[in-house]
N, C-alpha and C positions, 0 to 999 in steps of 0.2 A: 504494499500499499503506500508507504513512505518513498519508495524510489518512483513508483509512478507520477507521485505529485512532483517531486523533484525533475524527473523529465519534462512534465508539461509546464513546470515553472521556467526552465531553461529554455523550453520552444517559445513561451511568451515574451521572455527576455530577448531572445534573438530576432523575434519579430519586432520588436518595439527598436532594437539595435538599428534597424534599416533607417529609422528617421531621429532617433536621439544619439547624442554623444555618450560615449562610456561614461564620463563625468555625470552627465545629465540623469542617464539611467540608474546609476548607483545612487544619486540623490533622491531620485521618485522611489527607488525600492526601500531605502533608509527612511522616507518620510513614510511610506504606506505601512511599514514595520512599526514605527512609533505609534502610529494612529491605532495600532491594536484592533479589534473587531469593531469599536463603535465609531472611532472616527477617520477610518482608513480613507473613506473617500473624500473627506476635508483635508487632509494631508496629501493624497494624490493631486488634488485640487490644486493646494498651494505648490506642490513640486512643479506643476504645468506653468502657473503663473509667475514661478521666478526663474528665470534662464539662468542656470547657476553659473556659467561662464562671464555672463555680462555684468551679473550683479555681485557675483564673489572673487572675479578673476582681479578686480581692482584693489584688494584689500592687502596685497603685499606691495612691496617696493616703495614708491613715493610716500606713501600715506602711512602716517605713524599707525602703530598695530592698535591703539585703543581706538581711534577713528575708523580703522577698517572692521572693526569688531562692532562698533556701534553701528555702523552702516550696514552691517550683515543682519543684526538685530532689528535694525530700522526697516530693513527691506522685508524681511520675514514678518514683523507684526504687521506691517503696514498691508502687506499681501494676504493676511489672514485676517484681515478686516479690525485689527484692534484698535486702529487710530481712525478718527472720523467723528463727524456729529452723531451717528447713530450708536455708537460704542459708549456702552456704561461700565465696560471692564476695567478703565484704566482711571487712576487717581491724578488728575491734572497738575495738582500741587507739588508732586513729587518730583524732586530734581531729577532724578533718571528719565520719568516721563518727560519732563520738559526738552532736557537734552535730546532723546531720541525723536521726538516730536520736531525739532529743528531740523534734525538729519533727515527724517522721512520728507518735510519741506523741502529741504535742498535737493534731496535724491529725485523728488518729483517734477521739480523745476529744472533740473540739469539734465532730464531726460535718462 
């Protein structure tokens, strides 16, 4: 039984590999695994909305590590819908949230 599931999973991954990079495919599968059974679809959607090379490829090099990490968090939280007027999940007065919101705004303005 386990071997059959593994073969099916490999076949699905190879099929997806035709349209996704290995990095994006790995990211999508990690997101799916982190979603467990209740949030798999939401996490898969998040992985599809966040192209890994475009958003995380710029975190090294010229950018200080702290800023790069904050950018990654801002992109993920923003894509997941934690920021915005509809969200009541954040504490706007929290210094971390303020800084992350600034990064989200900067990232969205800079394309």
